[in-house]
Structures are given as structure tokens and as C-alpha cells.
C-alpha positions in Angstrom: 16.4 10.5 13.3 18.5 7.5 14.2 20.0 9.3 17.2 16.6 10.3 18.4 15.3 6.8 18.0 18.3 5.3 19.8 17.6 7.7 22.7 13.9 6.7 22.7 14.9 3.1 23.0 17.6 3.7 25.6 15.1 5.4 28.0 12.8 2.4 27.6 10.3 3.9 25.0 8.0 1.2 23.8 4.8 2.8 22.7 4.3 2.1 19.0 7.8 0.7 18.6 7.0 -1.2 15.4 5.6 2.1 13.9 8.7 4.0 14.7 10.9 1.3 13.3 8.8 1.3 10.1 9.2 5.1 9.8 13.0 4.6 10.1 12.9 1.9 7.5 11.0 4.2 5.1 13.5 6.9 5.6 16.4 4.5 4.9 14.7 3.2 1.8 14.0 6.8 0.5 17.7 7.5 0.9 18.7 4.5 -1.1 19.9 2.5 1.9 18.0 -0.7 1.2 20.2 -2.8 3.5 19.5 -0.5 6.4 15.8 -0.5 5.5 15.6 -4.3 5.5 17.5 -4.5 8.7 15.2 -2.1 10.4 12.1 -3.9 9.1 13.6 -7.1 10.4 13.9 -5.5 13.9 10.3 -4.3 13.7 9.1 -7.7 12.6 10.9 -9.3 15.6 9.2 -6.8 18.0 5.8 -7.7 16.5 6.6 -11.5 16.5 7.7 -11.6 20.1 4.8 -9.6 21.2 6.9 -7.5 23.6 5.1 -4.4 22.3 1.7 -4.2 20.8 0.9 -1.7 18.1 -2.0 -1.0 16.0 0.5 -0.2 13.3 2.2 -3.6 13.2 0.5 -4.5 9.9 2.5 -1.7 8.3 5.7 -3.5 9.2 4.7 -6.4 7.0 3.4 -4.2 4.2 6.6 -2.2 4.1 8.6 -5.4 4.1 6.6 -6.5 1.1 7.3 -3.2 -0.7 11.0 -3.6 -0.1 10.9 -7.2 -1.3 9.1 -6.1 -4.5 11.9 -3.5 -5.2 14.4 -6.3 -5.0 12.5 -8.6 -7.4 11.2 -11.0 -4.7 7.5 -11.2 -5.8 6.6 -14.4 -4.0 8.1 -13.1 -0.7 6.3 -9.8 -1.2 3.0 -11.5 -1.7 3.4 -13.4 1.5 4.3 -10.2 3.4 1.3 -8.5 2.0 -0.9 -11.4 3.0 0.5 -11.3 6.5 -0.1 -7.6 6.7 -3.7 -8.0 5.5 -4.5 -10.8 7.9 -3.0 -8.8 10.9 -4.9 -5.6 9.9 -8.2 -7.6 9.7 -7.5 -9.2 13.1 -7.0 -5.7 14.6 -10.0 -4.2 12.8 -7.7 -1.6 11.3 -9.6 -0.7 8.2 -7.2 1.8 6.8 -4.3 -0.6 7.2 -6.4 -3.3 5.6 -6.9 -0.9 2.7 -3.2 -0.2 2.4 -2.3 -3.9 2.5 -5.1 -4.8 0.1 -3.9 -2.1 -2.3 -0.4 -3.4 -2.2 -1.4 -7.0 -2.8 -4.0 -6.0 -5.5 -1.4 -4.0 -7.3 1.0 -7.0 -7.3 -1.7 -9.3 -8.5 -2.8 -6.8 -11.2 0.8 -6.7 -12.5 0.8 -10.5 -12.6 -2.3 -10.5 -14.7 -4.6 -11.6 -11.9 -6.9 -8.6 -12.3 -10.1 -10.3 -11.3 -8.6 -11.6 -8.0 -7.1 -8.1 -7.4 -10.5 -6.5 -7.9 -12.3 -9.0 -5.7 -9.8 -8.4 -2.9 -9.7 -4.6 -3.0 -13.3 -3.6 -4.0 -15.0 -4.7 -0.7 -12.4 -3.1 1.4 -12.7 0.2 -0.5 -16.5 0.1 -0.4 -16.5 -0.1 3.4 -15.4 3.5 3.6 -18.1 6.2 3.5 -15.8 9.3 3.9 -12.2 10.4 3.6 -12.2 9.9 -0.2 -9.7 12.8 -0.5 -7.0 10.9 1.5 -4.0 9.5 -0.3 -4.8 5.9 0.7 -8.4 6.0 -0.7 -7.3 7.9 -3.8 -4.6 5.3 -4.4 -7.1 2.4 -4.0 -9.7 4.1 -6.2 -7.1 4.7 -9.0 -6.0 1.0 -8.8 -9.6 -0.2 -8.9 -10.3 2.0 -12.0 -7.2 0.6 -13.6 -8.2 -3.0 -12.8 -11.7 -2.3 -14.3 -10.3 -1.1 -17.7 
């Protein structure tokens, strides 16, 4: 994957660059290469920040960064990354990415005992959807909402 991605960048590939970097970071993380995952997310974040390449998927960069931060015990940093992801998804009108970001942030808040805030954040985003309830993202959000309502 790294070789293919390096070739893509070498030939000037730019379409959805943050998304591809995010995928590479997820693979690194799944293979217990946290340092590589963080470095790749940092690259993706820089691409998003400099605006060299636009991508609908750029909110995922910040959400993934937050998930990595959570795994290393950095809750405050993770919360900020989730908030950035959520704001960017809203600006882009990317509802499914808003749902993912909202689910990540609501899960964190729920674990911190902030269940009401978590519900208030996630419920309106979830309720916006009228179909696709068999997708992983909507199932995950629904399960979390059910848990928060217990």
C-alpha cells in the first residue's frame, strides 16, 4: 500500500489526498504501528490545513486523529480533534461524516459521564437520516444512543 501510495504522489496524484492518507494511517494503526499512523495523519492534516488539495473526506482526518489520541490516553486532545472534525463536516454539509464525528465525540462524552450532552449532540444528527439504517455508521450511532438512554 505504501509503495502504491508513493507512486500515486510521485506522478502528481492529488484527488482525495487526505482520504488516501487517512486510509494509510488506519492500516498502520491496525498493524500496531501507532507512530506511523500518527505521522501519516499529521501529513494528511497538513494537506488539509494548507488547502493544497480539497477533499470531502477531510473531516475524517481529524476524526481519525482523535481516535488515535484516545488510544494513547490524550482525551482532551481527542475531544478537540473530534470537534474540529464535526465543524468541518458541518461546513461541507457531509452528513455521514458529521454522524461519524458526532458518534466519536458522543462516545467520549458518554465515557466521561456527560451522557446528556452526548445525547443532545448525537440525536439530531442521527434523526436527520431517513434511510440507510443497515449501514455500520448508523447502526453504531443507534447503539450508542440506546446506551446513552439507559
